[in-house]
N, C-alpha and C positions, 0 to 999 in steps of 0.2 A: 504494500500500500504506500502511496505517496501522499504525504500530508501537505496540503496547500491551504494557506490562509490568505484571503483576499480582502481588500478594502471594499465593504459593501456599497459605499458611495461612489467608488471608482473601481469596478471589477478588474480593470487592467493592471491595477496596482497590487502586486503580490508581495506580501510581507515575509512569508515563510514558504519554502518548498524543500522538503526533506523526505528521506525514506524512513518509514516507520521502523523502529528497531526490532519488532517481533516479540513473540511470547517469551522466548528464552531470555531476552534482555530484560523484560519486565520482571520475570522470576529472579533473575540475578540481582536486579536492583533491590528487591525485597531482602535478599540474603545479605547484601552489603549494608543496608540500614539496620538489619537485625543485629549484625555484629557490633554496631555502634550503640545499640540501645542500652546495654548494661552500664556503660560509662556515662551516658546521658543522665540516667537515674542517679547513679552514685555521685555525680557532680553536685547534687544537692539543690535545695530550693533557691538559694541565692543565685547560683549560676544560671539556672533556667529562667528565673525572673529577669536577670540582667540581659540574657540573650533575647528574650521576647521584647523587652524594652528597647534594645538596640535595633530590632527589626522595625518597631514603630518609628523610631527616629530616622532610620534609613528610608522607609517609605515616605515619611513626611518630607524629608529633604528632596526626594525625587518625585514628589507628587505632580508637579507641573509636567514633567517628562512622561510619567505614567498615564496621566489624564490624556495627553496628546496621543499616546499609543492606543488607549482604549477608543478614542475617537476614530483613529485610523483603522484599527483592526476589526472592531465589532460595531462601528457606526454609532457609538453612544454619543448623544448630544453633549457638548462640552460642559454645560452646567451640571448635567447628571454625572458626568465622568468625574468632575471635581468633588461632587458630593460623595460619590463612591469611594474616592481616595481618602476623604476625611473620615468616612466610616471605617475604612480599612485600618487607618492609623488608630482610631479609637478602639477597635477590636483587639489589636495587639497590645495596647496599653491596658485594657481591661483584663485580659488573660495573663498579662505580666505579673499581676498580683496573685493569681491563683496558686502558684507553687507554695505560698505561705499559708494557704487555707488549711484547716484541720482535715486530715485524711481518714479519721476514724474516731472511735470513742472507747472509753473504759467502762466496763460493767461489773457489777457485783456478781459473785458466784451464787448459785442456788443454795449451796451449803458448803461450809468449810473454807479454809484459807485458799488464796489464789487470786488470780485476775482473769477476767475475760476481756479480750480486746477485739474490736472490729477495725479493719484498715482497708482502704481502697488502694489498689495497685494498678499500674498500667498494663495493658494487654500485651504490648510488644511493638509490632509494626502496624501502623494505621495506613490502610490503602484508601486513598481519596480519589473519587471520580467526579469531576466538576464540569458544569456547562460553560457556554461562552458568554452568557448575557451579563453576568457580574464577574468579570475575569480576575478581579483582585479581591473583592469582598468575600465571595463564596469560598475560594481556596483558603482565605484567611480565617473565616469563621469555622472552618473545619480543622485547619492545621494548627492554629494557635492553641485551642484547648487540648488537642492531642499532644502537642509538644509540652505544654504546661504540666500535663499529667504524667509526663515521663515516657511517652511513646516516641518512636522515630517515625518518619513519614515518607511515603512514596505518593506523589501526586500524578494522576493521569488526567490532563485537561482535555477539553473538547478541541478537535483540530482547528476550529475557527478562531480559537483564542490561544494558539500556541506561542506566539510572540510575547503576549502578556504574561503567560505562565513562566516562560523561560527567564524573562526579566525579573519577575517577582522572586523566582528561585535564586537568582544571583544575589539579590539583596538579603534573602534569608540566610543563604550559605555564608555570607560575610559575617553573620552574627552568631551562628551556631557551630559547634564542633564538626569536623569533617565526618561525612557519612550520616549525619542526623536527618537531613532532608534532601530529597532528590526528586527530579521530574522525569517521567517517562512519556514522551509525546507519542501520538499514534491514535488508533481507533479502537474498534471492537476487539480485535485480537489482543492488544496490549491490556485493555480493560479487563477482559475475561481472565487473563493470566494473573493480573493483580488481585482480583477477587478470589482466585484459587490459591493464593499464596499468603495474603496478609492475615494478621491476627484480629483485626477489627476493620470493618468496611463502612464507609459513608459515601453515599451516591446522591447526586442531584441530576435529574434529566427526565427522559420520557418514561411513560408508564410501562411500555412493553419491555424496555431494557431494564428498568428498575425491578420489575417482577422477576426477571431472570437473575439479576444480581442477588435479590433476596433469596431465591431458591438455592442458588449455588452456595452462598455463604451459610445459609441455615443448614444445608445438608452437611456442611463441615463443622457445624456447631460454633460458628464464628459470629460474634455480635455484629449486627448490621442495621443500618438505618437507610431509608430511601425516601427522598422527597421527589414526588413525581407529578407536580403541576396542580392546576386548579381550573375551575370553571366558575369564576367568582361572580357573585351577584351584588348589586346595590339595590336596596329597598328604599323607596321614597314614599313617605306617608303624607296625607293631605295637609298636615299641620307643619310640614317642613318648610324651611326657607328654600324655595324652589331654585332661585338663581344661584344661591351658594351651593346647593346640592349638585346642580348641573355643572358648576365650575369644578367641583371635586371629582365628579364622575368623568368629565371630559379629560381631565389630566390622567386619571387612572385608566382610561381606554386608550389614549393616544400617546402618553408619555413613553419615550423610547420605542415608539411604534408598537406599543402593546406587548413588547417582548419581555414580560415579567410574569412569573408564576402567580403573582398577586394582582395582575391587571384585571379590570372589570370587563366581563364579556356578556353579562346579562343585566339589564336594568329593568326593575319592576316598579311600575307606577301604580300605587294603590288608590283605588277609587277616584276621587276628584283630582288627585295629583297627576293623573296620566296626561291629560291634554296640555296643561301648562308645562309639564316636564318635557313632553315631546318637542314643543317649540323651543324651550330654553336650552335643552341639551343639543338639539340639532344646530342651533345658533352657536353654542359654545364650541362644538366640534369643528364647525366651519371656520372658526376664528383661531384654531390651534395653528401655530406657525410650523410649517413643514419646510424643511430645507437641509442644506449641508450640515452635518453634525458639528463641524468646526465653527459654525456661526453661533454667536452668543445668544441669538434670539430663538434658535431652533428648539422646539419641543419634540416634534415627531421627525425623526431622521429615517434612514433607509431600513428595510428589513435585512436580515443577515444574508440572504441568498435568493437566487431565482426560484428555487422550489418553495421557499417560505412565502414569497410573494404570490406564487400561483395558488398556494393553499388559501391565502387571504382572499384573493379575487374570486376564487371558486366558491368560497363560503357565502359571499353576498349575492352570487348569481341567482337571478330569478326571484329575489325578494323585493319588497317595497323599500326603496332607499330614501331615507329622510335627509341624510347628509353624506357627502363623500361619494363612494362608489366609483371612484375614478383612479387612474394611474397617471401621476404627473409625467409630462413629457420632458424627461431629463435623464442623464446617465445615472446608473445606480438602481437599486431595487426598492423603489419607493411605492407606497400606496397611501391614498388620502385617508385620514380618519373618517370612519364610516359608521353610521347608525342605520339599522334596518328594523322593520317590524313585519308582523304577519308571518313569522317563522312557525311552521307547523310542528307539533310535537314529534320528536324524533329527528328533526333537522340537525345537522352536524354542529351548528352554532349553539345548540341547546344540549348537546351530548358530548362534544369533543373540545379539547383545548386547541383553538386555532392558532394562538400565539401571534397575534397581529392587531392592528388598530381598528378593530371592528367589534361592535356590540349589538345585541338584539334587544329591542324595547318590548316588554311584555306587560299586559294588564293583569291586575289582581283585584278581586272584589273587596278584600279586607286584609288585615294583617295575617289572619289564619291562612288565607289562600296564598299569600306571598311566602309564608314560611314553608308551606307544602311545595311550592314551586322550587324554592331553594333546595330543600332537602331531597327532592326527587332526583337531583343530579348525582351521578356516581362519584363526583369529586366533592371534597369538603374542606377547602383550604381556608378561605376568608370571605366574610360577608360584611358589607357596610349597611347600616340602618340610619336613615336621615329622618329626624323627627324633632319636634320641640317638646315632646312629652316624655317624661321619665318613665311612666308606667309602660308605654309601648316599647321603650328601649329595653327595660328590664325583662319584659315578656319575650322579646327577641333573643336576649342573652340566654334565657332558659331553654328555648325550644329549637334554636338553629343548630343544625348538625354540622358545624364547621369548627375547625381548630382555633380560628381567630375571628373575633367579632369586633368591629370598629363602629362606634356611634358618632355620627356627624363628622366623619373623616373618610378619606378615600380608602379603597381596599389596599392600595399600594402603601408602602412605608411600614417598617417594623422596627421594634426596639431590640437592639442586639443583646441587651442584658436580660431579656425575657425569652422563654421557650418559643420556638418557631416550628410549626408543622401543622398538618391537617389530618382529617379523618378519611375513611373509605379509600378511594383510589388516589387520593392526594399524597399518601405517604404510608410508610410501614416502619415500625420500630420506634425507638425513643425519639424525643424531640431534639432539635438542634438549638444552639446558641444558649446564652446565659449559663447558669450553674448546671442545667440539664446536660449540657455538652460534657462537662467534667465527669458527671456520673457515667455517661455513655462510654467515654474513653478509658474507664477504669472498671475493675471488678472488685467486689467486696470479699474480704477474707476474714474469717473468725479464728482467733487464737485463744487457746486455753493455757494458762500458766499456773502450775501447781507446784508447791514445794517438793523438792527432791527427797 
């Protein structure tokens, strides 16, 4: 396999072209970082904390360069790229404190002298498989807690983000001992080999690949988590500030061309909210700036590739288009932010993650009906509820079957110090980010100490 990474705003601009190293190289990478793992743990909390802090400082110092690389390689609008780098720095700083956290507890024995101890220990080698859409933040929110807990890391990035991953790896390797972190570029072959060799696996990507990752790792008895997308809804109730809700939703539909697992793809207008929402949201989407990702004003840049754009344009075909529904006449893989309605049950926009700047507007009689619409999807990542009433908001919190619920806020945007993940087909295994990540990258051991 040849790994080729192109600029989605200018497909003739090739950033990386290399031969994938193959399964044996991926397995060898695991063994090399496994050899470094005992020394990484024995170096102690201070050394690991200092190393992660040094990564944060290095990323911060290079943030302008890295943001420009994300703009060029994955078409991320420059304002979003800068925000991603700021988040990446914050992630490394947050987890730099983790090595000092307690790793267990002391308990009384049931009878007689002695001590009972619980202690969390690293698994060994963490195999990380990451997507292209957050080329610095997602590898960081997996690698930083894994390293903080004492694991060593092999990262297999998406081919489309190879240049970003290799540059991030350079910065990390400057801060950690030799052999503690490495990158294996490539595709499915290298990813499968990594899953078959690592001691703990974290995956973010498509549902089909994620299910195979979970099957393979689980069969080996290896801890595994998989984040596999969303079909996220925004519920707008009649008492909501319609203009404000429309602005939030438009950003969540079209920001970064909808290429986020937390993007809004279904918009549910409840009762009397439907008609004013239809008009306000269509107007807000038409006003979203579409253009070169390097332009400071751009909100919606190109899609990652030609196949991605074909998936988006195919999704709106034959539906009633309220806004967008066009392909700009310019180089690169662009599609206009689009709102459609009258999608029949079973339509792909209502059943699949299209991963582009397109959303379907749906009517609901009342909140109960809206909740049923949300919960009917096989995904359950994030839902936003827009309302002026606390009672309705609390009702939604109790009954929505999604991992994250945001009130009067976009579906996009998450807090890195809190657990991240979804239900049903949106994910499998423990949550990512926050302290939950530290638990995932360690296992609990119980020790019994009795007098000799």
